[in-house]
mmCIF file of the N, C-alpha and C atoms, coordinates in Angstrom:
data_MODEL
# 
_entry.id   MODEL 
# 
loop_
_atom_site.group_PDB 
_atom_site.id 
_atom_site.type_symbol 
_atom_site.label_atom_id 
_atom_site.label_alt_id 
_atom_site.label_comp_id 
_atom_site.label_asym_id 
_atom_site.label_entity_id 
_atom_site.label_seq_id 
_atom_site.pdbx_PDB_ins_code 
_atom_site.Cartn_x 
_atom_site.Cartn_y 
_atom_site.Cartn_z 
_atom_site.occupancy 
_atom_site.B_iso_or_equiv 
_atom_site.pdbx_formal_charge 
_atom_site.auth_seq_id 
_atom_site.auth_comp_id 
_atom_site.auth_asym_id 
_atom_site.auth_atom_id 
_atom_site.pdbx_PDB_model_num 
ATOM 1   N N  . MET A 1 1  ? -117.925 77.500  186.002 1.00 0.00 ? 1  MET A N  1 
ATOM 2   C CA . MET A 1 1  ? -119.250 77.338  185.458 1.00 0.00 ? 1  MET A CA 1 
ATOM 3   C C  . MET A 1 1  ? -119.228 76.170  184.470 1.00 0.00 ? 1  MET A C  1 
ATOM 4   N N  . LYS A 1 2  ? -120.174 75.291  184.596 1.00 0.00 ? 2  LYS A N  1 
ATOM 5   C CA . LYS A 1 2  ? -120.264 74.129  183.726 1.00 0.00 ? 2  LYS A CA 1 
ATOM 6   C C  . LYS A 1 2  ? -121.027 74.485  182.449 1.00 0.00 ? 2  LYS A C  1 
ATOM 7   N N  . ALA A 1 3  ? -120.482 74.084  181.299 1.00 0.00 ? 3  ALA A N  1 
ATOM 8   C CA . ALA A 1 3  ? -121.142 74.332  180.016 1.00 0.00 ? 3  ALA A CA 1 
ATOM 9   C C  . ALA A 1 3  ? -122.386 73.456  179.892 1.00 0.00 ? 3  ALA A C  1 
ATOM 10  N N  . THR A 1 4  ? -123.426 74.014  179.313 1.00 0.00 ? 4  THR A N  1 
ATOM 11  C CA . THR A 1 4  ? -124.672 73.299  179.088 1.00 0.00 ? 4  THR A CA 1 
ATOM 12  C C  . THR A 1 4  ? -124.956 73.266  177.597 1.00 0.00 ? 4  THR A C  1 
ATOM 13  N N  . ILE A 1 5  ? -125.241 72.097  177.075 1.00 0.00 ? 5  ILE A N  1 
ATOM 14  C CA . ILE A 1 5  ? -125.590 71.970  175.664 1.00 0.00 ? 5  ILE A CA 1 
ATOM 15  C C  . ILE A 1 5  ? -127.106 71.936  175.559 1.00 0.00 ? 5  ILE A C  1 
ATOM 16  N N  . LEU A 1 6  ? -127.636 72.842  174.748 1.00 0.00 ? 6  LEU A N  1 
ATOM 17  C CA . LEU A 1 6  ? -129.078 72.914  174.549 1.00 0.00 ? 6  LEU A CA 1 
ATOM 18  C C  . LEU A 1 6  ? -129.450 72.278  173.227 1.00 0.00 ? 6  LEU A C  1 
ATOM 19  N N  . THR A 1 7  ? -130.636 71.738  173.176 1.00 0.00 ? 7  THR A N  1 
ATOM 20  C CA . THR A 1 7  ? -131.150 71.207  171.922 1.00 0.00 ? 7  THR A CA 1 
ATOM 21  C C  . THR A 1 7  ? -132.100 72.251  171.326 1.00 0.00 ? 7  THR A C  1 
ATOM 22  N N  . PRO A 1 8  ? -132.265 72.272  170.013 1.00 0.00 ? 8  PRO A N  1 
ATOM 23  C CA . PRO A 1 8  ? -133.171 73.245  169.390 1.00 0.00 ? 8  PRO A CA 1 
ATOM 24  C C  . PRO A 1 8  ? -134.563 73.188  170.004 1.00 0.00 ? 8  PRO A C  1 
ATOM 25  N N  . GLY A 1 9  ? -135.102 74.367  170.312 1.00 0.00 ? 9  GLY A N  1 
ATOM 26  C CA . GLY A 1 9  ? -136.432 74.462  170.896 1.00 0.00 ? 9  GLY A CA 1 
ATOM 27  C C  . GLY A 1 9  ? -136.452 74.431  172.409 1.00 0.00 ? 9  GLY A C  1 
ATOM 28  N N  . GLU A 1 10 ? -135.330 74.098  173.022 1.00 0.00 ? 10 GLU A N  1 
ATOM 29  C CA . GLU A 1 10 ? -135.245 74.042  174.485 1.00 0.00 ? 10 GLU A CA 1 
ATOM 30  C C  . GLU A 1 10 ? -135.037 75.464  175.037 1.00 0.00 ? 10 GLU A C  1 
ATOM 31  N N  . PRO A 1 11 ? -135.737 75.844  176.106 1.00 0.00 ? 11 PRO A N  1 
ATOM 32  C CA . PRO A 1 11 ? -135.540 77.180  176.680 1.00 0.00 ? 11 PRO A CA 1 
ATOM 33  C C  . PRO A 1 11 ? -134.114 77.360  177.201 1.00 0.00 ? 11 PRO A C  1 
ATOM 34  N N  . ALA A 1 12 ? -133.581 78.547  177.029 1.00 0.00 ? 12 ALA A N  1 
ATOM 35  C CA . ALA A 1 12 ? -132.240 78.865  177.543 1.00 0.00 ? 12 ALA A CA 1 
ATOM 36  C C  . ALA A 1 12 ? -132.295 78.990  179.060 1.00 0.00 ? 12 ALA A C  1 
ATOM 37  N N  . PRO A 1 13 ? -131.231 78.614  179.742 1.00 0.00 ? 13 PRO A N  1 
ATOM 38  C CA . PRO A 1 13 ? -131.203 78.796  181.194 1.00 0.00 ? 13 PRO A CA 1 
ATOM 39  C C  . PRO A 1 13 ? -131.148 80.290  181.532 1.00 0.00 ? 13 PRO A C  1 
ATOM 40  N N  . ASP A 1 14 ? -131.663 80.659  182.675 1.00 0.00 ? 14 ASP A N  1 
ATOM 41  C CA . ASP A 1 14 ? -131.660 82.057  183.081 1.00 0.00 ? 14 ASP A CA 1 
ATOM 42  C C  . ASP A 1 14 ? -130.232 82.502  183.388 1.00 0.00 ? 14 ASP A C  1 
ATOM 43  N N  . PHE A 1 15 ? -129.924 83.743  183.048 1.00 0.00 ? 15 PHE A N  1 
ATOM 44  C CA . PHE A 1 15 ? -128.624 84.328  183.377 1.00 0.00 ? 15 PHE A CA 1 
ATOM 45  C C  . PHE A 1 15 ? -128.809 85.834  183.517 1.00 0.00 ? 15 PHE A C  1 
ATOM 46  N N  . GLU A 1 16 ? -127.793 86.480  184.079 1.00 0.00 ? 16 GLU A N  1 
ATOM 47  C CA . GLU A 1 16 ? -127.839 87.920  184.295 1.00 0.00 ? 16 GLU A CA 1 
ATOM 48  C C  . GLU A 1 16 ? -126.586 88.554  183.719 1.00 0.00 ? 16 GLU A C  1 
ATOM 49  N N  . LEU A 1 17 ? -126.773 89.667  182.994 1.00 0.00 ? 17 LEU A N  1 
ATOM 50  C CA . LEU A 1 17 ? -125.668 90.456  182.444 1.00 0.00 ? 17 LEU A CA 1 
ATOM 51  C C  . LEU A 1 17 ? -125.974 91.929  182.670 1.00 0.00 ? 17 LEU A C  1 
ATOM 52  N N  . ALA A 1 18 ? -124.957 92.767  182.575 1.00 0.00 ? 18 ALA A N  1 
ATOM 53  C CA . ALA A 1 18 ? -125.159 94.207  182.696 1.00 0.00 ? 18 ALA A CA 1 
ATOM 54  C C  . ALA A 1 18 ? -125.520 94.776  181.322 1.00 0.00 ? 18 ALA A C  1 
ATOM 55  N N  . ASP A 1 19 ? -126.465 95.732  181.311 1.00 0.00 ? 19 ASP A N  1 
ATOM 56  C CA . ASP A 1 19 ? -126.799 96.401  180.051 1.00 0.00 ? 19 ASP A CA 1 
ATOM 57  C C  . ASP A 1 19 ? -125.751 97.477  179.773 1.00 0.00 ? 19 ASP A C  1 
ATOM 58  N N  . VAL A 1 20 ? -125.945 98.273  178.733 1.00 0.00 ? 20 VAL A N  1 
ATOM 59  C CA . VAL A 1 20 ? -124.948 99.281  178.354 1.00 0.00 ? 20 VAL A CA 1 
ATOM 60  C C  . VAL A 1 20 ? -124.780 100.371 179.411 1.00 0.00 ? 20 VAL A C  1 
ATOM 61  N N  . HIS A 1 21 ? -125.717 100.459 180.345 1.00 0.00 ? 21 HIS A N  1 
ATOM 62  C CA . HIS A 1 21 ? -125.635 101.450 181.416 1.00 0.00 ? 21 HIS A CA 1 
ATOM 63  C C  . HIS A 1 21 ? -125.148 100.833 182.735 1.00 0.00 ? 21 HIS A C  1 
ATOM 64  N N  . GLY A 1 22 ? -124.798 99.543  182.699 1.00 0.00 ? 22 GLY A N  1 
ATOM 65  C CA . GLY A 1 22 ? -124.306 98.857  183.890 1.00 0.00 ? 22 GLY A CA 1 
ATOM 66  C C  . GLY A 1 22 ? -125.397 98.283  184.771 1.00 0.00 ? 22 GLY A C  1 
ATOM 67  N N  . LYS A 1 23 ? -126.663 98.426  184.372 1.00 0.00 ? 23 LYS A N  1 
ATOM 68  C CA . LYS A 1 23 ? -127.789 97.913  185.158 1.00 0.00 ? 23 LYS A CA 1 
ATOM 69  C C  . LYS A 1 23 ? -127.946 96.413  184.884 1.00 0.00 ? 23 LYS A C  1 
ATOM 70  N N  . PRO A 1 24 ? -128.077 95.590  185.930 1.00 0.00 ? 24 PRO A N  1 
ATOM 71  C CA . PRO A 1 24 ? -128.247 94.151  185.708 1.00 0.00 ? 24 PRO A CA 1 
ATOM 72  C C  . PRO A 1 24 ? -129.593 93.823  185.063 1.00 0.00 ? 24 PRO A C  1 
ATOM 73  N N  . VAL A 1 25 ? -129.544 92.927  184.089 1.00 0.00 ? 25 VAL A N  1 
ATOM 74  C CA . VAL A 1 25 ? -130.738 92.488  183.374 1.00 0.00 ? 25 VAL A CA 1 
ATOM 75  C C  . VAL A 1 25 ? -130.717 90.966  183.316 1.00 0.00 ? 25 VAL A C  1 
ATOM 76  N N  . ARG A 1 26 ? -131.837 90.340  183.646 1.00 0.00 ? 26 ARG A N  1 
ATOM 77  C CA . ARG A 1 26 ? -131.931 88.880  183.618 1.00 0.00 ? 26 ARG A CA 1 
ATOM 78  C C  . ARG A 1 26 ? -132.702 88.445  182.375 1.00 0.00 ? 26 ARG A C  1 
ATOM 79  N N  . LEU A 1 27 ? -132.327 87.307  181.823 1.00 0.00 ? 27 LEU A N  1 
ATOM 80  C CA . LEU A 1 27 ? -133.042 86.759  180.677 1.00 0.00 ? 27 LEU A CA 1 
ATOM 81  C C  . LEU A 1 27 ? -134.508 86.544  181.030 1.00 0.00 ? 27 LEU A C  1 
ATOM 82  N N  . SER A 1 28 ? -134.773 86.103  182.239 1.00 0.00 ? 28 SER A N  1 
ATOM 83  C CA . SER A 1 28 ? -136.153 85.830  182.657 1.00 0.00 ? 28 SER A CA 1 
ATOM 84  C C  . SER A 1 28 ? -137.022 87.091  182.671 1.00 0.00 ? 28 SER A C  1 
ATOM 85  N N  . ASP A 1 29 ? -136.406 88.282  182.689 1.00 0.00 ? 29 ASP A N  1 
ATOM 86  C CA . ASP A 1 29 ? -137.173 89.525  182.633 1.00 0.00 ? 29 ASP A CA 1 
ATOM 87  C C  . ASP A 1 29 ? -137.942 89.635  181.315 1.00 0.00 ? 29 ASP A C  1 
ATOM 88  N N  . PHE A 1 30 ? -137.471 88.959  180.261 1.00 0.00 ? 30 PHE A N  1 
ATOM 89  C CA . PHE A 1 30 ? -138.065 89.066  178.933 1.00 0.00 ? 30 PHE A CA 1 
ATOM 90  C C  . PHE A 1 30 ? -138.855 87.830  178.517 1.00 0.00 ? 30 PHE A C  1 
ATOM 91  N N  . ARG A 1 31 ? -138.806 86.777  179.306 1.00 0.00 ? 31 ARG A N  1 
ATOM 92  C CA . ARG A 1 31 ? -139.467 85.528  178.932 1.00 0.00 ? 31 ARG A CA 1 
ATOM 93  C C  . ARG A 1 31 ? -140.954 85.740  178.711 1.00 0.00 ? 31 ARG A C  1 
ATOM 94  N N  . GLY A 1 32 ? -141.424 85.344  177.541 1.00 0.00 ? 32 GLY A N  1 
ATOM 95  C CA . GLY A 1 32 ? -142.830 85.482  177.199 1.00 0.00 ? 32 GLY A CA 1 
ATOM 96  C C  . GLY A 1 32 ? -143.230 86.879  176.749 1.00 0.00 ? 32 GLY A C  1 
ATOM 97  N N  . LYS A 1 33 ? -142.280 87.823  176.715 1.00 0.00 ? 33 LYS A N  1 
ATOM 98  C CA . LYS A 1 33 ? -142.603 89.205  176.356 1.00 0.00 ? 33 LYS A CA 1 
ATOM 99  C C  . LYS A 1 33 ? -141.973 89.630  175.035 1.00 0.00 ? 33 LYS A C  1 
ATOM 100 N N  . LYS A 1 34 ? -140.705 89.318  174.852 1.00 0.00 ? 34 LYS A N  1 
ATOM 101 C CA . LYS A 1 34 ? -139.965 89.795  173.686 1.00 0.00 ? 34 LYS A CA 1 
ATOM 102 C C  . LYS A 1 34 ? -139.011 88.717  173.195 1.00 0.00 ? 34 LYS A C  1 
ATOM 103 N N  . THR A 1 35 ? -138.592 88.875  171.947 1.00 0.00 ? 35 THR A N  1 
ATOM 104 C CA . THR A 1 35 ? -137.535 88.021  171.413 1.00 0.00 ? 35 THR A CA 1 
ATOM 105 C C  . THR A 1 35 ? -136.203 88.619  171.848 1.00 0.00 ? 35 THR A C  1 
ATOM 106 N N  . VAL A 1 36 ? -135.298 87.785  172.335 1.00 0.00 ? 36 VAL A N  1 
ATOM 107 C CA . VAL A 1 36 ? -133.998 88.260  172.804 1.00 0.00 ? 36 VAL A CA 1 
ATOM 108 C C  . VAL A 1 36 ? -132.920 87.777  171.849 1.00 0.00 ? 36 VAL A C  1 
ATOM 109 N N  . VAL A 1 37 ? -132.063 88.707  171.428 1.00 0.00 ? 37 VAL A N  1 
ATOM 110 C CA . VAL A 1 37 ? -130.901 88.379  170.605 1.00 0.00 ? 37 VAL A CA 1 
ATOM 111 C C  . VAL A 1 37 ? -129.680 88.767  171.415 1.00 0.00 ? 37 VAL A C  1 
ATOM 112 N N  . LEU A 1 38 ? -128.787 87.824  171.632 1.00 0.00 ? 38 LEU A N  1 
ATOM 113 C CA . LEU A 1 38 ? -127.573 88.067  172.398 1.00 0.00 ? 38 LEU A CA 1 
ATOM 114 C C  . LEU A 1 38 ? -126.399 88.066  171.440 1.00 0.00 ? 38 LEU A C  1 
ATOM 115 N N  . ALA A 1 39 ? -125.642 89.152  171.400 1.00 0.00 ? 39 ALA A N  1 
ATOM 116 C CA . ALA A 1 39 ? -124.500 89.264  170.495 1.00 0.00 ? 39 ALA A CA 1 
ATOM 117 C C  . ALA A 1 39 ? -123.230 89.429  171.324 1.00 0.00 ? 39 ALA A C  1 
ATOM 118 N N  . PHE A 1 40 ? -122.248 88.607  171.069 1.00 0.00 ? 40 PHE A N  1 
ATOM 119 C CA . PHE A 1 40 ? -120.955 88.705  171.721 1.00 0.00 ? 40 PHE A CA 1 
ATOM 120 C C  . PHE A 1 40 ? -120.007 89.419  170.783 1.00 0.00 ? 40 PHE A C  1 
ATOM 121 N N  . LEU A 1 41 ? -119.598 90.621  171.154 1.00 0.00 ? 41 LEU A N  1 
ATOM 122 C CA . LEU A 1 41 ? -118.711 91.410  170.324 1.00 0.00 ? 41 LEU A CA 1 
ATOM 123 C C  . LEU A 1 41 ? -117.271 91.210  170.783 1.00 0.00 ? 41 LEU A C  1 
ATOM 124 N N  . ARG A 1 42 ? -116.373 91.024  169.844 1.00 0.00 ? 42 ARG A N  1 
ATOM 125 C CA . ARG A 1 42 ? -114.970 90.787  170.175 1.00 0.00 ? 42 ARG A CA 1 
ATOM 126 C C  . ARG A 1 42 ? -114.227 92.071  170.481 1.00 0.00 ? 42 ARG A C  1 
ATOM 127 N N  . GLY A 1 43 ? -114.797 93.176  170.172 1.00 0.00 ? 43 GLY A N  1 
ATOM 128 C CA . GLY A 1 43 ? -114.140 94.471  170.365 1.00 0.00 ? 43 GLY A CA 1 
ATOM 129 C C  . GLY A 1 43 ? -114.163 95.240  169.070 1.00 0.00 ? 43 GLY A C  1 
ATOM 130 N N  . PHE A 1 44 ? -113.856 96.475  169.168 1.00 0.00 ? 44 PHE A N  1 
ATOM 131 C CA . PHE A 1 44 ? -113.867 97.293  167.973 1.00 0.00 ? 44 PHE A CA 1 
ATOM 132 C C  . PHE A 1 44 ? -112.750 98.319  168.084 1.00 0.00 ? 44 PHE A C  1 
ATOM 133 N N  . MET A 1 45 ? -111.708 98.094  167.311 1.00 0.00 ? 45 MET A N  1 
ATOM 134 C CA . MET A 1 45 ? -110.554 98.995  167.266 1.00 0.00 ? 45 MET A CA 1 
ATOM 135 C C  . MET A 1 45 ? -110.127 99.203  165.844 1.00 0.00 ? 45 MET A C  1 
# 
């Protein structure tokens, strides 16, 4: 996958990740509806 550099104010490219229940969710599902915050957790031990 090629890295993409975004400039402030530019829309994020669409992507898909699994939610906490394993169901696929796309960023585009929320476009224009809600604010999305994506957090990358390193783990918790």
